[in-house]
C-alpha positions as CSV (number, residue, x, y, z in Angstrom):
1,M,-9.8,-44.6,2.2
2,K,-11.0,-41.4,3.7
3,K,-9.8,-38.1,2.8
4,N,-8.3,-35.9,5.4
5,V,-10.5,-33.0,6.3
6,D,-9.6,-30.1,8.2
7,Y,-12.6,-29.6,10.4
8,I,-11.4,-26.9,12.3
9,K,-9.7,-23.8,11.0
10,S,-6.6,-22.2,12.8
11,V,-7.5,-18.4,13.2
12,G,-4.7,-15.8,13.9
13,I,-6.1,-12.9,16.0
14,P,-4.3,-10.1,18.0
15,R,-3.1,-11.2,21.4
16,I,-3.2,-7.9,22.9
17,I,-6.4,-5.3,22.2
18,E,-7.0,-2.4,24.0
19,V,-9.2,0.6,23.4
20,S,-9.1,3.4,26.2
21,E,-7.7,6.9,26.7
22,T,-4.4,5.4,27.8
23,A,-3.8,2.7,25.4
24,R,-0.6,4.4,23.9
25,K,1.0,4.1,27.4
26,K,0.7,0.1,27.2
27,V,3.2,-0.2,24.2
28,K,6.2,-1.1,26.0
29,S,4.4,-3.7,28.4
30,S,2.7,-5.2,25.0
31,V,5.9,-5.5,23.0
32,E,7.5,-7.1,26.2
33,A,4.3,-9.4,26.6
34,I,4.9,-10.8,23.2
35,G,8.6,-11.6,23.8
36,R,10.1,-8.9,21.8
37,S,13.2,-6.6,22.5
38,S,14.3,-4.9,19.1
39,V,11.8,-2.7,17.6
40,L,11.4,-0.7,14.4
41,I,9.0,2.1,14.6
42,L,7.2,3.2,11.3
43,T,5.4,6.3,11.4
44,G,4.5,9.4,9.4
45,E,6.2,12.7,9.7
46,N,3.0,14.7,11.2
47,V,2.1,11.8,13.2
48,Y,5.6,11.3,14.6
49,N,5.5,15.0,15.8
50,T,2.2,14.5,17.6
51,V,2.3,10.9,19.0
52,G,5.2,9.1,17.5
53,K,7.9,10.9,19.7
54,N,6.0,9.9,22.8
55,I,5.8,6.1,21.6
56,E,9.5,6.4,20.8
57,K,10.4,7.6,24.5
58,K,8.3,4.6,25.8
59,L,10.2,2.0,23.7
60,K,13.7,3.7,24.1
61,D,15.1,0.5,25.8
62,L,13.9,-1.6,23.2
63,L,14.1,0.5,20.0
64,L,16.5,-0.1,17.2
65,K,15.5,2.7,14.6
66,T,12.3,4.9,13.7
67,M,11.7,5.3,10.1
68,L,9.2,7.7,8.4
69,V,6.9,6.3,5.8
70,S,6.5,8.7,2.8
71,S,4.0,6.8,0.7
72,P,1.8,3.6,0.7
73,R,3.5,1.6,-2.2
74,I,5.1,-1.5,-2.3
75,E,8.5,0.4,-3.2
76,E,8.3,1.8,0.1
77,V,8.1,-1.5,1.5
78,R,11.2,-2.5,-0.3
79,K,13.1,0.7,0.7
80,I,12.3,0.1,4.4
81,E,13.3,-3.4,4.1
82,F,16.6,-2.5,2.3
83,E,17.6,0.1,5.0
84,M,16.4,-1.8,8.1
85,E,18.7,-4.2,10.0
86,L,16.9,-7.4,9.1
87,D,18.9,-9.6,11.6
88,E,17.9,-7.5,14.6
89,V,14.6,-6.3,14.2
90,D,12.0,-8.6,15.9
91,C,8.9,-6.5,16.1
92,V,7.4,-3.5,13.9
93,V,5.6,-1.0,15.6
94,G,3.2,1.1,13.3
95,V,1.9,4.4,14.5
96,G,-0.3,6.2,12.3
97,G,-3.0,6.2,10.1
98,G,-4.2,3.6,7.5
99,R,-1.2,4.1,5.0
100,V,1.6,3.9,7.5
101,L,-0.2,0.7,9.1
102,D,-0.8,-0.9,5.9
103,V,3.2,-0.6,5.0
104,A,4.0,-1.6,8.6
105,K,1.9,-4.7,8.2
106,V,3.6,-5.9,5.0
107,V,7.2,-5.3,6.1
108,A,6.2,-7.4,9.3
109,T,4.8,-10.1,7.4
110,E,7.5,-10.2,4.8
111,T,10.2,-10.2,7.6
112,N,8.2,-12.6,9.8
113,V,8.1,-10.6,12.8
114,P,5.0,-9.6,15.0
115,F,3.3,-6.4,14.2
116,V,1.9,-4.0,16.8
117,S,-0.8,-1.4,15.5
118,V,-1.1,1.9,17.1
119,P,-3.5,3.8,15.1
120,S,-3.8,7.7,15.1
121,T,-7.1,7.7,13.6
122,A,-10.1,5.3,13.1
123,S,-10.7,5.9,9.4
124,H,-11.1,2.2,8.3
125,D,-11.1,-1.5,9.6
126,G,-7.5,-1.7,8.3
127,I,-6.2,-1.0,12.0
128,A,-6.7,-4.6,12.8
129,S,-7.1,-6.4,9.5
130,P,-4.9,-8.8,7.9
131,I,-5.0,-6.9,4.5
132,A,-3.1,-4.1,3.2
133,S,-4.3,-1.8,0.6
134,F,-2.0,0.1,-1.7
135,K,-2.3,1.8,-5.1
136,E,0.0,0.8,-7.8
137,D,-0.5,2.7,-11.1
138,N,-3.4,4.5,-9.7
139,R,-5.2,1.1,-9.0
140,P,-6.1,-0.4,-5.6
141,V,-4.0,-3.4,-4.7
142,S,-4.8,-5.5,-1.5
143,I,-2.2,-7.7,-0.1
144,S,-2.9,-10.4,2.5
145,T,-0.6,-10.0,5.7
146,N,-0.4,-11.5,9.1
147,P,-2.7,-9.8,11.8
148,P,-1.4,-7.6,14.4
149,A,-0.2,-9.2,17.4
150,A,-1.4,-6.3,19.4
151,V,-3.8,-3.4,18.7
152,L,-3.6,-0.5,21.0
153,A,-6.2,2.2,20.1
154,D,-5.8,5.4,22.1
155,I,-9.0,7.2,22.2
156,T,-7.2,10.3,23.2
157,V,-5.1,10.1,20.2
158,I,-7.9,9.4,17.8
159,R,-10.2,12.0,19.1
160,N,-7.7,14.6,18.0
161,S,-7.2,13.4,14.6
162,P,-9.0,14.9,11.4
163,I,-12.7,14.4,11.9
164,R,-13.2,13.6,8.3
165,L,-11.1,10.6,8.7
166,I,-13.3,9.4,11.7
167,R,-16.4,10.2,9.6
168,G,-14.9,8.0,6.9
169,G,-14.4,5.4,9.6
170,Y,-18.3,5.3,10.3
171,G,-18.9,4.9,6.6
172,D,-16.8,1.9,6.4
173,L,-18.4,0.2,9.5
174,I,-21.8,1.0,8.3
175,S,-21.1,-0.8,5.2
176,N,-21.0,-4.1,7.1
177,I,-24.8,-4.1,7.1
178,T,-25.1,-4.5,3.1
179,A,-21.9,-6.4,2.9
180,V,-23.5,-9.3,5.3
181,K,-26.7,-9.1,3.2
182,D,-24.5,-9.8,0.2
183,W,-22.7,-12.6,1.8
184,K,-26.2,-14.2,2.9
185,L,-27.1,-14.0,-0.9
186,G,-24.0,-16.0,-1.7
187,K,-24.9,-18.5,1.0
188,E,-28.4,-18.9,-0.3
189,K,-27.7,-18.7,-4.1
190,K,-24.3,-20.0,-4.6
191,D,-24.1,-22.3,-1.5
192,E,-21.0,-20.3,-0.3
193,E,-19.4,-21.0,2.9
194,Y,-20.9,-18.9,5.6
195,N,-20.2,-18.2,9.3
196,E,-23.0,-16.8,11.4
197,V,-20.9,-15.9,14.2
198,A,-18.6,-13.8,11.9
199,A,-21.6,-12.1,10.3
200,S,-22.9,-11.2,13.9
201,M,-19.5,-9.9,14.5
202,A,-19.4,-7.6,11.6
203,L,-22.9,-6.7,12.1
204,M,-23.3,-6.0,15.9
205,P,-21.3,-2.6,16.2
206,A,-22.7,-1.1,13.0
207,Q,-26.3,-1.8,14.2
208,L,-25.6,-0.5,17.6
209,L,-24.3,2.8,16.2
210,L,-27.1,3.0,13.6
211,R,-29.7,2.7,16.6
212,E,-28.1,5.9,17.6
213,A,-28.8,7.7,14.2
214,E,-30.7,10.5,15.4
215,T,-28.1,11.5,18.3
216,L,-25.0,10.1,16.7
217,D,-22.1,12.2,17.5
218,L,-18.7,11.0,17.0
219,K,-17.1,13.5,19.1
220,N,-19.0,11.8,22.0
221,P,-16.5,9.5,23.6
222,S,-18.8,6.8,24.0
223,H,-19.9,6.8,20.5
224,L,-16.2,7.1,19.2
225,E,-15.1,4.1,21.5
226,L,-17.8,2.0,19.8
227,L,-16.8,3.1,16.5
228,V,-13.2,2.1,17.0
229,K,-14.2,-1.1,18.7
230,G,-16.4,-2.0,15.8
231,L,-13.6,-1.3,13.3
232,I,-11.3,-3.6,15.4
233,L,-13.9,-6.3,15.4
234,S,-14.4,-6.0,11.6
235,G,-10.7,-6.5,11.1
236,V,-10.7,-9.5,13.4
237,T,-13.5,-10.9,11.6
238,I,-11.5,-10.9,8.4
239,S,-8.9,-13.0,10.2
240,V,-11.7,-15.3,11.6
241,V,-13.1,-16.2,7.9
242,G,-10.0,-15.7,6.1
243,S,-11.4,-13.1,3.5
244,S,-12.9,-9.8,3.7
245,R,-16.5,-11.4,2.7
246,P,-18.3,-10.2,5.9
247,V,-17.3,-6.6,5.6
248,S,-16.9,-6.0,1.7
249,G,-20.0,-6.4,-0.5
250,A,-21.3,-4.6,-3.5
251,E,-20.7,-1.3,-1.9
252,H,-17.0,-1.9,-1.7
253,K,-17.1,-2.8,-5.4
254,F,-18.6,0.5,-6.0
255,S,-15.7,2.1,-4.2
256,H,-13.2,0.0,-6.0
257,A,-14.8,1.2,-9.3
258,L,-14.2,4.8,-8.4
259,D,-10.8,4.1,-7.6
260,Y,-10.0,2.3,-10.9
261,L,-11.8,5.0,-13.0
262,G,-9.9,7.6,-11.0
263,Y,-13.2,9.5,-10.1
264,G,-13.9,11.9,-7.4
265,T,-12.1,13.3,-4.2
266,G,-13.7,10.9,-1.5
267,L,-12.1,9.0,1.0
268,H,-12.4,5.1,1.0
269,G,-15.0,5.4,4.0
270,E,-16.7,8.1,2.2
271,Q,-17.2,6.1,-1.0
272,V,-18.2,2.9,0.8
273,G,-20.7,5.1,2.7
274,I,-22.5,6.5,-0.3
275,G,-22.3,3.1,-1.7
276,T,-24.1,1.6,1.3
277,I,-27.1,4.1,0.6
278,I,-27.2,2.7,-2.8
279,M,-27.2,-1.0,-2.3
280,E,-29.4,-0.8,0.7
281,Y,-32.1,0.7,-1.5
282,L,-31.5,-2.1,-4.0
283,H,-31.9,-4.6,-1.5
284,E,-35.0,-3.0,0.0
285,K,-36.5,-2.9,-3.2
286,A,-35.6,-6.5,-4.2
287,Y,-36.2,-8.2,-1.0
288,G,-38.3,-5.8,1.3
289,E,-35.8,-5.8,3.9
290,G,-33.6,-2.8,4.9
291,N,-33.8,1.0,5.7
292,W,-31.5,3.1,3.2
293,E,-33.2,6.3,4.8
294,L,-31.9,5.5,8.3
295,I,-28.4,4.9,7.0
296,K,-28.5,8.0,5.0
297,Q,-29.8,10.0,8.1
298,S,-27.1,8.5,10.3
299,L,-24.3,9.6,7.8
300,E,-25.8,13.2,7.4
301,N,-26.0,13.4,11.1
302,I,-22.2,13.1,11.5
303,R,-21.6,15.5,8.4
304,A,-20.4,12.6,6.4
305,P,-21.0,12.9,2.5
306,T,-24.4,11.2,1.4
307,T,-24.2,12.8,-2.3
308,A,-22.0,12.4,-5.2
309,K,-21.4,16.3,-5.3
310,E,-19.8,16.2,-1.9
311,I,-17.0,14.0,-3.2
312,G,-16.6,15.6,-6.4
313,L,-18.6,13.3,-8.6
314,A,-21.1,13.9,-11.3
315,K,-24.2,11.7,-11.7
316,E,-22.8,10.2,-15.0
317,Q,-19.8,9.1,-13.2
318,V,-21.7,7.4,-10.3
319,I,-23.4,5.6,-13.1
320,E,-20.5,4.4,-14.7
321,A,-18.9,3.4,-11.5
322,I,-21.9,1.1,-10.4
323,E,-21.9,-0.4,-13.8
324,Y,-18.3,-1.0,-13.6
325,A,-18.8,-2.4,-10.2
326,K,-20.7,-5.3,-11.9
327,R,-17.3,-6.4,-13.7
328,I,-15.2,-6.3,-10.5
329,R,-14.4,-9.3,-8.4
330,R,-17.2,-11.5,-10.3
331,K,-16.6,-14.3,-8.0
332,R,-18.1,-12.3,-4.9
333,Y,-21.6,-12.7,-5.1
334,T,-23.7,-9.7,-4.4
335,I,-26.9,-7.8,-5.1
336,L,-25.2,-6.6,-8.2
337,E,-24.9,-10.2,-9.6
338,D,-28.3,-11.3,-8.1
339,Q,-30.4,-8.7,-9.4
340,N,-28.1,-7.4,-12.5
341,P,-29.8,-4.0,-12.2
342,S,-30.1,-2.2,-15.6
343,K,-28.8,1.4,-16.1
344,E,-32.3,2.8,-15.8
345,E,-32.6,0.9,-12.6
346,F,-29.5,2.2,-11.2
347,E,-30.6,5.9,-12.3
348,I,-33.9,5.4,-10.4
349,A,-31.8,4.3,-7.1
350,I,-29.6,7.2,-7.2
351,E,-32.6,9.6,-7.9
352,K,-34.8,8.1,-5.1
353,T,-31.8,8.3,-2.6
354,E,-30.8,11.8,-3.8
355,V,-27.3,10.5,-4.2
356,A,-27.0,12.3,-7.5
């Protein structure tokens, strides 16, 4: 008797995606398009004063209540779920940065209602991904969630967010270049399941921006719009594959290691950006393919950190974090597992790239 095999996987992706200078104005029509009429808005205090009030007015006929998110923790999720009227809420609209959106994703998933993502900045691919990232006991925790039903990325709003966050978003997007290389290693060396279309989806926007390395300017509306679309596409790619494999490789292990060790002052995107320089160097050295200098140049051109010192790290801490990264998520095959570089090789890498 033949076994039943699922040949085609069902994929949940946002029904509505808009990236424009007026996307925020589509929030009511988007909520109505997915058949919802009793909305909970989750936002942050600062964002509420600049953007949230406007969203609240647009949803006044559908609004049940607005709540402020104070911290990205599972305790915050429980507090919100306790305070909200569970039987009446049929849609969660998250208005804010990554922390707010992560909390909103989990609340929506746990109460089984659609989530509408209205990002106030573009700091990482969480604006459209089915993963929420929290810190519990000062350690990173990833929680699987449903993907957003709608993503409304307003360039006017995002353009006015802190430039450091946007630069961090570029670091997160550019890291797809080494993440996909690591995924290919998993396919070649471990016969890992691989999806060429998903890999292309992750790579294309990163490569397009990298081609503009010499003139890259995230205050330029066309470059910013491409960044936002790239981060959304990265989030959708995670839904397509069912894991973060296309957008998270050794460079993310390095970032997670810094988080576990409690080192430095870098944002997630800043840490993975520096990690990408190091891992691209290792790929180039081992396999003769890559261009770590171009990646570094593009980060320098937008004034994102490219050295350990810029995010409060000493050389010894960088080395310790890279070595620690070899012990994180061992089942995810990367350049670190394939080449198993020694401490001396790591030291050469960060000296050659002038990371530290």
